[in-house]
N, C-alpha and C positions, 0 to 999 in steps of 0.2 A: 882039919884045916881046909878052908875053902881055897879052891884053886882060882886064881885070877887068870882070866884070859887076857892076854896082851894082844891087842889088835894094833896092827900097824896103821898108823895114821898116814893118810895120803897127803902129799904136799899140796898145799893150796896154790894152784896155778890160776891162770885166767879162767873166768867163767866161760860158759858156752859162747862161741862166736855167733854173731847174727848172720844168717844166710840171706843175702840180698839178691841172689840170682833170680828169684821169682819176680821181685820188684823190677830188676833191670830188664827182664823179658817183657814185662808189661810196658815199660817205658819205650823199649825198642819198637813195639807195635803202636803205642798210643801217640808218640811224638810225630811220626810221619803222617798218621791219620789226621791229627789236628792241623798240621801244616797244609795238607792237601785241601781240607775243607775250608780253611781260612781264606784261601785264594778265591773261592767261589762266593763267599758272603761279602756283600758290599752294602755300604750304608750311605744313603743319600740325605744330605742335610740342606734345608732351605733356610738361609739366614734371614730372620725377620727383625724389623725395627719397630719401636713404638713411634706413633706419629708425634712430630714435634710442632709446637706452636710458634717457634722462632722462625720468622721470615727471613729478611735480609737479602732477598733477591732483587736485582735491579731491572733486568730486562723482562719483557712479557713472557718470553719462552721459559726463562729460568723460574719465574714465579708461578707458571702453570704446573700444577700437580694434581692429577686426577684422583678423585676419591670415589670409590665404588661403595655405596651404602646399600646393604641388603636389609630391606624392611619386610614386614609380614606380607604385604600385598604386592610389592614391586621392588625393582632394583633401580636405584637412583645414581646417576653419574654426575658429580659436581666438581667444581674447582674451588673448594673451600666453601664459599657462601653462594656462588652462582650455580644454578642447576643447568647442566649441559643437556642431559637427556634422561628420560625415564623408560624403563622396560617393565611393563606390567606382566603379571602372571598370565599364562595361557593354560587353560584347563587345570587350574590349581597347581601348576608347576612353573618354576622360573624358566624364562626363555633365554637359555644360555647361548643359543645361536645368534640372537640379536645382540646380546651383550658382547659376544666375540666380534661381530661385525663393527660395533661401535668402538671397541678397543683398538681394532686394526685401523680404523679411520683416524682415531686420536693419535696413534703412533705415526701415521703418515703425516699428519698435520704438525706434530711435535717430535721429529725423529731423534733429537738430542736428549729428550727427557727419558730417564730410566726409572724414576721413582714414582710410586703410587701408593695409595692407602686403601685398605679394604676394611670397612667398618660394618659391624653387624649389630642388630638388635639382640638383646639377651635371650629371647625365646627361640631364636632361629637355631635349628640343629647344626651341629659341628660339621657334618658332611657337606653342607652348602658352603661353608667357609673354605673348605679344601677345593671344591669345584670352582668357586669364584677366583680363588688365588691362582689356580692353574690357568684359567682363562686370561687373567690379567698379566700373568708372567710370560706365557708363551702360547703359540698357536701352531697347529699342524695345517699346512696348506698343501693341497694336491698339486703335484708337479708331474708332468709326463703322463703316465698311464693312470688307469682308475684306482690302482692300489699302491701308487707311489706317493708318499707324503714326505714333506720336509718340515722340520721344526724351526720356527722363527721366534726370536726373543722379542717381547713387547716391552713391558715395564718390569724389569728384573729385580729392582730394589723395592720390596713390598713391606709396608708397615701395616700392622694389624691393631684394631682397637674397637671400642664400643661405639655404636652409632649415637649421634646426638639426638 
């Protein structure tokens, strides 16, 4: 006769417990690190609008809206259909200093006006759009010493579009 071995069955209890201490240690290190680095990262947003064709302004100052049109060979400043000034290229580069001076004089003439349009021809590189927008939006003027500058707002509400 064959002998049967009787093995004692172990009672089925809960399966192995998950050890989360390693994960918690990781979180203890990771969370403060992410919180500290989040303080130093900042995001600057420039709110842009599309140019509108709706007029409706009654006075001359309200109807004045400068348009800076960047073309292949020059920068043109208009008020819709009337050309105010043109800034030709100098040595195959746009003359941003002259553009800056013209924008400052326009802001002095129309201090209440905050909106302007920057219009570009399609083949103009994107970098020029950013440079022109920066000039139209604000200007750094030297105050006091040779290395002391202050930022002044010009036309802060900028609309961007394609040149006609």
